[in-house]
C-alpha positions in Angstrom: 49.6 28.9 6.2 45.9 28.9 5.7 43.6 31.0 7.8 41.5 28.7 10.2 38.3 30.5 8.9 39.2 29.7 5.3 40.2 26.1 5.0 42.4 25.2 2.0 40.6 24.1 -1.2 41.1 20.5 -2.4 43.9 20.1 -5.0 42.5 20.2 -8.5 39.9 23.0 -8.1 42.4 25.9 -9.0 41.7 29.6 -8.9 38.3 31.0 -8.3 36.4 28.2 -10.1 33.1 27.6 -8.5 33.0 24.0 -7.2 30.4 21.7 -8.9 28.7 18.4 -8.0 31.2 16.7 -10.4 34.1 18.0 -8.3 32.5 16.5 -5.2 32.0 13.2 -6.9 35.5 13.1 -8.2 37.1 14.0 -4.9 34.9 11.5 -3.0 35.5 8.7 -5.6 31.7 8.2 -5.9 29.1 8.7 -8.6 27.3 12.0 -9.1 24.1 10.2 -8.2 25.5 9.2 -4.8 26.4 12.9 -4.1 22.9 13.8 -5.1 21.4 11.3 -2.6 23.5 12.8 0.2 22.4 16.4 -0.8 18.8 15.2 -0.8 19.2 13.5 2.6 18.3 10.1 1.2 18.5 7.4 3.9 19.9 5.0 1.3 23.6 5.9 1.7 26.1 4.3 4.0 26.9 6.6 6.9 30.7 6.5 6.2 30.1 7.6 2.6 27.7 10.3 3.7 30.2 11.7 6.2 33.0 11.8 3.6 30.9 13.6 1.0 29.6 16.1 3.5 33.2 16.8 4.6 34.3 17.4 1.0 31.3 19.7 0.4 32.3 21.8 3.4 36.0 21.9 2.5 35.5 23.0 -1.1 32.6 25.3 -0.4 30.1 23.5 -2.8 26.6 24.9 -2.6 23.9 23.0 -4.6 21.6 25.1 -6.8 18.0 23.8 -6.2 16.8 24.9 -9.6 19.8 23.5 -11.4 19.4 20.3 -9.5 15.8 20.0 -10.6 16.7 20.6 -14.2 19.6 18.2 -14.1 17.4 15.3 -12.9 14.3 16.3 -14.9 12.0 15.4 -12.0 10.4 17.1 -9.1 11.4 14.9 -6.1 7.7 14.2 -5.7 6.2 10.7 -5.3 2.5 10.1 -6.2 -0.1 8.0 -4.5 -2.9 7.0 -6.9 -6.0 5.4 -5.6 -9.5 4.4 -6.5 -10.7 2.9 -3.3 -14.0 3.5 -1.4 -12.4 3.0 2.0 -10.8 6.2 3.3 -9.0 4.4 6.2 -7.0 2.4 3.6 -5.9 5.5 1.9 -4.9 7.2 5.2 -2.9 4.2 6.4 -1.2 4.0 3.0 -0.2 7.6 3.2 1.1 7.3 6.7 3.3 4.3 5.7 4.7 6.2 2.7 5.4 9.3 4.8 7.2 7.0 7.4 9.6 6.0 4.6 10.0 9.4 3.0 10.8 11.4 6.2 14.2 12.9 5.8 14.6 11.7 2.2 14.0 15.0 0.4 10.9 13.6 -1.3 7.3 14.8 -0.9 4.0 13.0 -1.3 1.3 14.0 -3.9 -2.1 12.3 -3.7 -4.3 11.6 -6.7 -7.8 10.1 -6.3 -9.4 8.8 -9.4 -12.3 6.9 -10.8 -11.6 4.0 -13.2 -15.1 4.2 -14.5 -14.7 7.8 -15.7 -14.2 7.9 -19.5 -11.3 10.4 -19.0 -9.6 8.2 -16.4 -6.5 7.3 -18.5 -6.1 10.8 -19.9 -6.4 12.4 -16.5 -3.8 9.9 -15.1 -1.3 10.6 -17.8 -1.8 14.4 -17.4 -1.2 14.0 -13.6 2.1 12.1 -14.1 3.4 14.5 -16.8 2.3 17.7 -15.1 3.9 16.8 -11.7 7.1 15.3 -13.3 6.9 12.7 -10.7 10.0 10.7 -9.6 7.7 7.8 -9.1 4.2 6.6 -8.3 2.6 4.0 -5.9 -0.5 2.4 -7.4 -3.1 0.9 -5.0 -5.9 -1.5 -5.9 -7.8 -1.4 -8.1 -5.7 1.0 -10.2 -2.7 -1.2 -9.7 -4.5 -4.1 -11.4 -5.1 -2.1 -14.6 -2.3 -2.9 -17.1 -3.3 0.2 -19.2 -1.8 2.3 -16.4 1.5 0.4 -16.6 1.7 1.1 -20.3 1.3 4.8 -19.7 4.0 4.8 -17.0 6.4 2.9 -19.2 5.8 5.4 -22.1 6.5 8.4 -19.9 9.4 6.8 -18.1 8.0 7.1 -14.6 9.1 4.6 -11.9 6.2 2.8 -10.2 5.3 0.2 -7.6 2.0 -1.7 -7.8 0.3 -3.0 -4.7 -1.8 -6.1 -5.4 -3.2 -9.2 -3.8 -1.3 -11.4 -6.4 1.9 -10.8 -8.5 0.8 -8.8 -11.5 4.2 -7.5 -12.6 7.9 -8.1 -12.4 9.4 -8.2 -8.8 10.9 -4.7 -9.1 7.4 -3.2 -9.6 5.2 -5.1 -7.1 4.3 -5.6 -3.5 2.0 -8.6 -2.8 -0.6 -8.5 0.0 -1.6 -12.2 -0.3 -5.3 -11.7 0.3 -6.1 -15.3 -0.5 -4.3 -16.4 2.7 -6.5 -14.0 4.7 -9.7 -15.5 3.2 -8.5 -19.0 4.3 -7.7 -17.8 7.8 -11.3 -16.4 8.1 -12.8 -19.7 7.0 -10.6 -21.8 9.2 -11.6 -19.8 12.3 -15.3 -20.1 11.6 -15.0 -23.8 10.8 -13.1 -24.5 14.0 -15.9 -22.8 15.9 -18.3 -25.3 14.5 -20.1 -23.1 11.9 -21.4 -24.9 8.9 -24.1 -22.5 7.6 -22.1 -19.4 6.6 -22.8 -16.3 4.6 -20.3 -14.3 2.5 -20.3 -10.7 1.4 -17.9 -9.9 -1.4 -16.3 -6.7 -2.5 -16.8 -5.2 -6.0 -15.8 -7.5 -8.9 -13.5 -4.8 -10.3 -11.1 -5.4 -7.3 -8.8 -8.5 -7.6 -8.9 -8.6 -3.8 -12.6 -9.5 -3.9 -11.8 -12.6 -5.9 -8.8 -13.5 -3.9 -10.6 -13.2 -0.5 -13.5 -15.2 -1.8 -11.2 -17.8 -3.4 -9.2 -18.4 -0.2 -12.5 -18.7 1.8 -13.9 -21.2 -0.6 -10.7 -23.3 -0.7 -10.5 -23.6 3.1 -14.2 -24.5 3.4 -13.8 -27.1 0.7 -10.7 -28.6 2.5 -12.9 -29.0 5.5 -15.8 -30.6 3.6 -18.0 -27.5 3.9 -19.7 -25.6 1.1 -20.7 -22.0 0.5 -24.0 -22.1 -1.5 -24.6 -19.5 -4.1 -27.6 -18.1 -2.4 -25.5 -17.4 0.7 -23.2 -15.1 -1.3 -23.9 -11.4 -1.7 -22.0 -8.8 -3.6 -21.2 -5.6 -1.7 -19.1 -2.6 -2.6 -16.7 -2.4 0.4 -19.0 0.2 2.0 -20.9 0.3 5.3 -24.2 0.7 3.5 -23.8 -2.4 1.4 -22.8 -4.3 4.6 -26.2 -3.4 6.0 -28.2 -4.3 3.0 -26.4 -7.5 2.2 -26.4 -8.6 5.8 -30.1 -8.0 6.0 -30.7 -10.2 3.0 -28.5 -13.0 4.4 -30.4 -13.0 7.7 -33.6 -13.8 5.7 -32.2 -17.1 4.4 -33.6 -20.4 5.7 -31.8 -21.8 7.5 -30.3 -18.5 8.8 -26.5 -18.4 8.7 -24.8 -18.7 12.0 -21.8 -16.8 10.7 -21.1 -14.1 8.1 -17.7 -13.3 6.6 -17.7 -9.8 5.1 -14.7 -9.0 2.8 -13.8 -5.8 4.6 -14.4 -4.2 8.0 -16.7 -1.4 6.7 -19.1 -4.1 5.4 -18.7 -6.2 8.5 -19.7 -3.2 10.6 -22.8 -2.8 8.5 -23.6 -6.5 9.1 -23.5 -5.8 12.9 -26.0 -3.1 12.3 -28.3 -5.4 10.3 -28.1 -8.0 13.1 -29.2 -5.5 15.7 -32.0 -4.3 13.4 -33.2 -7.9 13.1 -33.4 -8.2 16.9 -30.5 -10.8 17.0 -27.3 -10.9 19.0 -23.7 -11.1 17.9 -22.1 -13.5 18.4 -24.8 -15.4 20.2 -27.0 -15.7 17.1 -24.6 -14.8 14.3 -20.8 -14.5 14.3 -19.2 -11.9 12.1 -15.7 -11.7 10.6 -14.2 -8.7 8.7 -11.1 -8.1 6.8 -8.3 -5.3 7.1 -8.3 -4.5 10.8 -8.8 -0.8 10.3 -9.8 1.5 13.2 -13.5 0.7 12.8 -12.9 -2.9 13.7 -12.0 -2.1 17.3 -14.5 0.8 17.6 -17.8 -1.0 16.9 -19.6 -3.2 19.3 -18.9 -6.0 19.7 -15.3 -5.4 18.5 -14.7 -7.2 15.2 -12.8 -10.4 14.7 -11.0 -9.6 11.5 -8.1 -10.4 9.2 -5.3 -7.9 9.7 -3.5 -6.6 6.6 -0.5 -4.4 7.4 -1.5 -1.5 5.1 0.8 1.1 6.8 3.7 -1.3 6.5 2.9 -2.0 2.9 2.9 1.8 2.2 6.3 2.1 3.9 7.7 -0.8 1.9 6.4 0.6 -1.4 7.9 4.1 -0.8 11.2 2.6 0.3 11.4 0.4 -2.8 10.4 3.3 -5.1 13.0 5.7 -3.6 15.6 3.0 -3.9 14.7 2.5 -7.6 14.7 6.2 -8.5 17.9 6.9 -6.5 19.7 3.9 -7.9 20.2 2.4 -4.4 18.0 -0.7 -5.0 20.8 -3.2 -5.3 18.7 -6.2 -6.1 15.7 -5.0 -8.2 15.0 -8.5 -9.6 14.8 -10.3 -6.3 11.5 -11.8 -5.3 8.7 -9.3 -4.9 8.1 -8.2 -1.3 5.1 -9.8 0.2 3.1 -9.5 3.5 1.1 -12.1 5.3 -2.5 -11.4 6.7 -3.1 -12.5 10.2 -6.4 -13.3 12.0 -7.2 -11.0 15.0 -9.8 -12.6 17.3 -12.1 -10.3 19.2 -15.7 -10.5 20.5 -17.8 -10.8 17.3 -17.2 -14.5 16.8 -18.2 -17.5 19.0 -19.2 -21.1 18.8 -22.0 -22.0 16.5 -25.4 -22.1 18.2 -26.6 -25.6 18.5 
């Protein structure tokens, strides 16, 4: 009879042989990869399967070796976030979303800022991926829109998810933010308020989101028989400072625009500053719409009407999809790419056109 403190070993382990992960997999009738997911506390395992594997691990006295585990999988259980974005709140929200998904999974986050205009951008990127031995990487705009980065990731065999405003890859590697829909929502709102003389401040041309937000805005205005003249369009850089300078220029136009749509909240906040400097009122003289609905949108005065993009949710979706791909638990990798829908949030910075 076995001692209660020393439960009998499962049949087939014989003698003093040290149990291995292969033994656990065989006794549980699952793959070694599934056992690994349970060991690493991945959320992508059925609870019944998890309980069975943990019970077998306890019964046979299996103890995973962290170093051997790392060597066996040839990766570091690290997920990278790569960004080239002038808006710090975007990066923070993306990190929070990814961490939401990674909590309890055994994976950790490594952040890598970069500059696509740097001559060593691609070399530095490859070095980062190879040095960290990443399990996978999430790419945000505008890095995600650069196909040269995809080539490097394919060459080194690193899993990846690209976040972009339009599909730029196969469904398994992309999450779509649908920025064009947001541009249309902004134009629809201003048109319904009776605005016909409207200014627009674009983001940098290197960002696909700049073109998508402008494209949706133009399309909706056209559908409503309205036009956005070229001299009422300014190019910003997704920064507060360019919102001030571009807003000041638009306020000098004759006739002066009764509304301005800035392609992100930082620039829209800058426009509010320019309006006050000019001795005007928002929304009494000029209505303002932003894009993103970051913290600044509800912190400025008046609070910004803006197009909300669920950045934190996108980060969570990206990390979940990436973990599922690297762990082998993504059952339908070729299904349609996940997408999110922007939504207009109406606050105090917009009102009826001044007659």
